[in-house]
C-alpha positions as CSV (number, residue, x, y, z in Angstrom):
1,M,33.2,-43.9,24.4
2,D,29.9,-44.5,26.2
3,W,31.7,-43.9,29.5
4,L,32.9,-40.5,28.2
5,R,29.3,-39.5,27.2
6,S,28.1,-40.6,30.6
7,L,30.8,-38.6,32.3
8,L,30.2,-35.5,30.3
9,I,26.4,-35.7,31.1
10,C,27.3,-36.0,34.8
11,V,29.6,-33.0,34.5
12,I,26.9,-30.9,32.9
13,V,24.2,-31.9,35.5
14,S,26.5,-31.5,38.5
15,T,27.9,-28.1,37.4
16,G,24.4,-26.6,37.3
17,V,25.2,-25.0,33.9
18,A,21.6,-23.7,33.6
19,A,21.5,-22.3,37.1
20,C,24.8,-20.4,36.6
21,G,23.8,-18.6,33.4
22,T,24.2,-14.9,33.2
23,T,21.6,-12.4,32.1
24,S,21.8,-9.3,30.0
25,D,19.6,-6.5,28.9
26,D,18.5,-8.6,26.0
27,T,17.2,-11.4,28.2
28,P,13.4,-11.4,28.5
29,E,11.8,-11.6,31.9
30,T,10.9,-15.2,33.0
31,A,7.2,-15.9,32.8
32,S,5.3,-16.9,35.9
33,A,4.0,-20.4,36.5
34,A,0.5,-19.0,35.9
35,A,1.3,-17.8,32.4
36,T,-0.7,-19.3,29.6
37,A,0.9,-22.1,27.6
38,S,2.6,-21.1,24.4
39,A,4.0,-23.0,21.4
40,I,7.3,-23.1,23.3
41,T,5.8,-24.7,26.5
42,P,6.5,-28.3,25.4
43,F,10.2,-27.5,24.9
44,A,10.7,-25.4,28.1
45,G,13.0,-26.8,30.6
46,Y,16.6,-27.9,31.3
47,W,17.7,-30.8,29.1
48,V,20.8,-32.9,29.2
49,G,22.0,-35.4,26.6
50,A,24.6,-36.5,24.1
51,T,25.0,-37.3,20.5
52,E,24.4,-40.9,19.5
53,A,27.5,-43.2,19.7
54,G,29.5,-43.7,16.6
55,Q,28.9,-40.4,15.0
56,E,31.7,-38.2,13.4
57,V,31.6,-36.0,16.6
58,E,30.6,-37.2,20.0
59,R,29.4,-34.5,22.4
60,S,27.5,-34.1,25.6
61,A,25.4,-31.0,25.9
62,S,22.8,-29.2,28.0
63,V,20.0,-27.0,26.7
64,L,17.9,-24.6,28.7
65,I,14.8,-23.3,27.0
66,E,13.1,-20.6,29.0
67,E,9.7,-19.0,28.2
68,G,9.5,-15.2,28.7
69,L,6.7,-12.7,28.8
70,D,4.8,-11.9,25.6
71,Q,5.7,-15.2,23.8
72,Q,9.5,-14.5,24.1
73,F,11.9,-17.3,24.8
74,T,15.6,-17.9,25.4
75,V,17.7,-20.9,24.4
76,T,21.0,-21.4,26.2
77,W,23.2,-24.4,25.3
78,R,26.6,-25.8,26.3
79,N,28.5,-28.4,24.3
80,L,31.3,-30.5,25.8
81,E,33.5,-32.8,23.8
82,A,36.8,-34.6,24.2
83,P,38.6,-34.2,20.9
84,E,40.8,-37.1,19.9
85,G,44.1,-37.0,21.7
86,A,43.2,-33.8,23.6
87,A,44.1,-33.6,27.3
88,A,41.1,-31.3,28.2
89,L,37.4,-31.0,27.3
90,A,36.4,-28.5,24.6
91,E,33.5,-26.4,25.7
92,R,31.3,-24.0,23.9
93,D,28.4,-21.8,25.3
94,S,25.8,-19.9,23.4
95,T,22.6,-18.0,24.1
96,L,19.9,-16.7,21.8
97,V,16.9,-14.6,22.8
98,F,13.8,-14.8,20.5
99,L,11.0,-12.3,20.1
100,P,7.7,-13.2,18.3
101,G,7.8,-12.8,14.5
102,D,5.3,-11.4,12.2
103,E,3.6,-14.7,11.7
104,S,2.2,-17.0,14.3
105,G,4.7,-19.7,15.4
106,T,7.8,-17.7,14.2
107,W,10.4,-15.8,16.2
108,Q,13.4,-13.6,15.4
109,S,16.6,-13.4,17.5
110,T,17.1,-10.1,19.3
111,N,20.7,-9.9,18.1
112,S,20.0,-10.7,14.4
113,G,21.6,-8.5,11.8
114,E,22.8,-8.7,8.3
115,V,24.9,-11.8,7.5
116,A,26.7,-9.8,4.7
117,D,27.8,-7.3,7.4
118,G,29.4,-10.1,9.6
119,D,26.3,-10.3,11.9
120,I,24.4,-13.4,12.7
121,R,20.8,-14.0,11.6
122,A,18.7,-16.4,13.8
123,W,15.1,-17.4,13.7
124,A,12.9,-20.1,15.1
125,V,9.7,-21.8,14.0
126,V,7.4,-24.3,15.8
127,D,5.7,-26.6,13.2
128,P,4.1,-29.0,13.9
129,A,3.5,-28.6,17.7
130,D,6.1,-31.1,18.7
131,T,9.0,-29.6,16.6
132,L,11.1,-26.5,17.3
133,V,13.5,-25.5,14.5
134,V,16.2,-22.9,15.2
135,N,18.2,-21.6,12.3
136,I,21.4,-19.6,12.6
137,E,23.2,-18.0,9.6
138,T,26.7,-16.5,9.7
139,M,29.4,-15.7,7.2
140,T,32.7,-17.7,7.4
141,A,36.1,-16.0,7.3
142,D,36.3,-16.8,3.6
143,G,32.9,-15.3,2.8
144,A,30.8,-18.4,2.6
145,V,27.3,-18.5,4.2
146,E,27.0,-21.0,7.0
147,R,23.6,-22.2,8.2
148,Q,23.2,-24.3,11.3
149,T,19.8,-25.9,11.8
150,Y,18.7,-27.4,15.1
151,T,15.6,-29.4,14.9
152,R,14.1,-30.5,18.3
153,Q,11.2,-32.9,18.7
154,V,9.8,-33.6,22.1
155,A,7.9,-36.7,23.3
156,G,7.2,-36.5,27.0
157,D,10.5,-36.0,28.9
158,E,12.7,-36.9,25.9
159,M,13.9,-34.6,23.2
160,Q,15.5,-35.7,19.9
161,L,17.9,-33.2,18.3
162,D,18.9,-33.3,14.6
163,Y,21.7,-30.9,13.8
164,V,22.7,-29.9,10.2
165,R,25.5,-27.6,9.2
166,R,25.5,-26.3,5.6
167,V,28.1,-24.0,4.0
168,N,26.9,-22.3,0.8
169,N,24.0,-24.7,0.9
170,V,26.2,-27.8,0.9
171,E,25.7,-30.2,3.9
172,T,29.0,-30.5,5.8
173,R,28.0,-32.0,9.1
174,T,25.0,-33.8,10.7
175,L,24.6,-34.9,14.3
176,R,21.8,-36.6,16.2
177,G,21.4,-36.5,19.9
178,T,18.9,-37.5,22.6
179,Y,18.2,-35.4,25.6
180,I,16.2,-36.0,28.8
181,R,14.3,-33.4,30.7
182,A,16.3,-32.6,33.9
183,S,13.8,-30.0,35.1
184,D,11.0,-27.8,33.9
185,G,11.7,-24.3,32.7
């Protein structure tokens, strides 16, 4: 399966996923190179990686974290996996835009709403300085509350991702992945 992970990483890098992203009215303007460093600066950039071998689900992924003006930031990610017995790759794309929260080191997604109304609720926290935690809550079709937590730790040009999915506060999936910085944000 290592050859598949390598292939998927190559596909992500060669397709320029981050460069091909679309923008919307919710996307913050990109900060200039002269902008002051923020809590997001260590995480900013285009990252490619994969889950560790032997896990329940093996995926390759890319993550683009872009700093915006006034402490805003955007996270765009693409997951690719080859489901057992499937002839094609399964692909998922997601983007969240975050605005500063009421407390230092916190952010709220621009498209957050009420989970009970069928909306998503997403927020982010940086604590300590080398850890970015993004939480996303939704309601499943059967009325359960699902929370996905993405914990990213950066050391130089390597980022460790720990993913946890909980449904009604019961852990249903965990994944660990390692990413390398492909370019600065």
